[in-house]
C-alpha positions in Angstrom: 0.0 0.0 0.0 1.4 3.3 -1.0 1.1 6.2 1.5 1.2 9.9 0.9 3.7 12.3 2.5 0.9 13.8 4.6 -0.1 10.4 6.0 3.5 9.7 7.0 4.0 13.1 8.5 0.7 13.0 10.4 1.6 9.6 11.8 5.0 10.8 12.9 3.5 13.9 14.6 1.0 11.8 16.4 3.6 9.4 17.7 5.9 12.2 18.9 2.9 13.9 20.6 1.9 10.7 22.3 5.5 10.3 23.7 5.5 13.9 24.8 2.1 13.5 26.4 3.3 10.5 28.4 6.4 12.3 29.6 4.4 15.5 30.5 1.7 13.4 32.3 4.3 11.6 34.4 6.0 14.9 35.2 2.7 16.5 36.2 1.9 13.5 38.3 5.3 13.8 40.0 4.3 17.3 41.2 5.7 19.6 38.5 2.8 21.8 38.0 4.3 23.6 34.9 4.2 20.2 33.1 0.4 20.8 32.7 1.4 23.2 29.9 3.2 20.3 28.2 0.2 18.0 28.6 -2.1 20.6 26.9 0.5 21.3 24.2 1.1 17.6 23.4 -2.6 17.0 23.2 -3.1 19.9 20.8 -0.2 18.7 18.7 -1.6 15.2 18.6 -5.0 16.4 17.4 -3.2 18.4 14.7 -1.3 15.4 13.6 -4.5 13.4 13.3 -5.9 16.2 11.1 -2.7 16.2 8.9 -3.0 12.4 8.6 -6.7 12.5 7.6 -6.1 15.3 5.1 -3.2 13.4 3.5 -5.4 10.3 3.3 -8.3 12.2 1.8 -6.0 13.8 -0.7 -4.6 10.4 -1.8 -8.1 9.0 -2.2 -9.1 11.9 -4.4 -6.0 11.6 -6.4 -6.3 7.9 -6.9 -10.0 8.1 -7.8 -9.2 9.8 -11.2 
């Protein structure tokens, strides 16, 4: 199965955001209150990555439909 660059980039962003979310969540749980900013940021980046992945997939479907 061939994947578009947007799908690959979106998947990469989601994976990095998930790792960042875990690190920030453990830091927040350990008592570092400023890590909450990292939790919110990682969540927002993850949602953005999902959007990029979906947009890349939709673009590939439209391109292959021709």
